[in-house]
Each structure stands twice: as C-alpha cells, then as structure tokens.
C-alpha positions, 0 to 999 in steps of 0.5 A: 867279276871282269877278271881275276884279281889276285890278292887284294891288300890296301896300304896301311895308310888306309886303315888310319882313315877317319870314315868306314872301311867299307867304303874301300870295299865298295871301291874294289868292287867298281874295280872288279867289275870294270869301272874305273872311276876318274882315269883319263880316258886313255886309261880307260881305253888300255884297261879295257884292252888289258882285260883281255890282252894283259896288262895292268888294270888301274882305277881311280876314286875320291873318297869321302875326306877328298883323297883320292884312291888308286887302285892297282891290278898286276899285269899278272893278275897276282894281286890288287892294291889300293893306296892315297895319291 
C-alpha cells in the first residue's frame, strides 16, 4: 500500500451487483497501490502529490456491467469508500 486507507467501505448499492464482490477487492487493491484507473491526467497528478503532501485520493474504474466505480480516500486517511458514479 502506498498510503494508509483507513476504514474501507462500499455504498450499499454495490452489494446488489450482478457480479462477484471479489472485483471490488481487486479494485481497492489497485487504488491502494496507486493505480488510479481512468481518472484525468490532472487527477492522477493531484493524487500523486496528495500521497506525500496530503489531500483526497480518487480512482475511477469500470466494472463488468459497464458502470463506473469511484473510490475515494479522504484527506485525513481515516476512510476509503467505493460507489457507482
């Protein structure tokens, strides 16, 4: 892990997905490793800066049903949440 992620949670809607919850575990691991997925170059740069200087961390990924999942770690590093966008 490149940073402390705090308490990890998922929006309840994700538990109703029609695919394996293992996918979310893999996406969280990518986020924790600094793989920000489909974010803009500006957000990618902001995330890299935030790892060492503080600030929110955001990643964006597509799941098998074609929807996008955003994962956000708050600036205080007390929590990380995943939700559909």
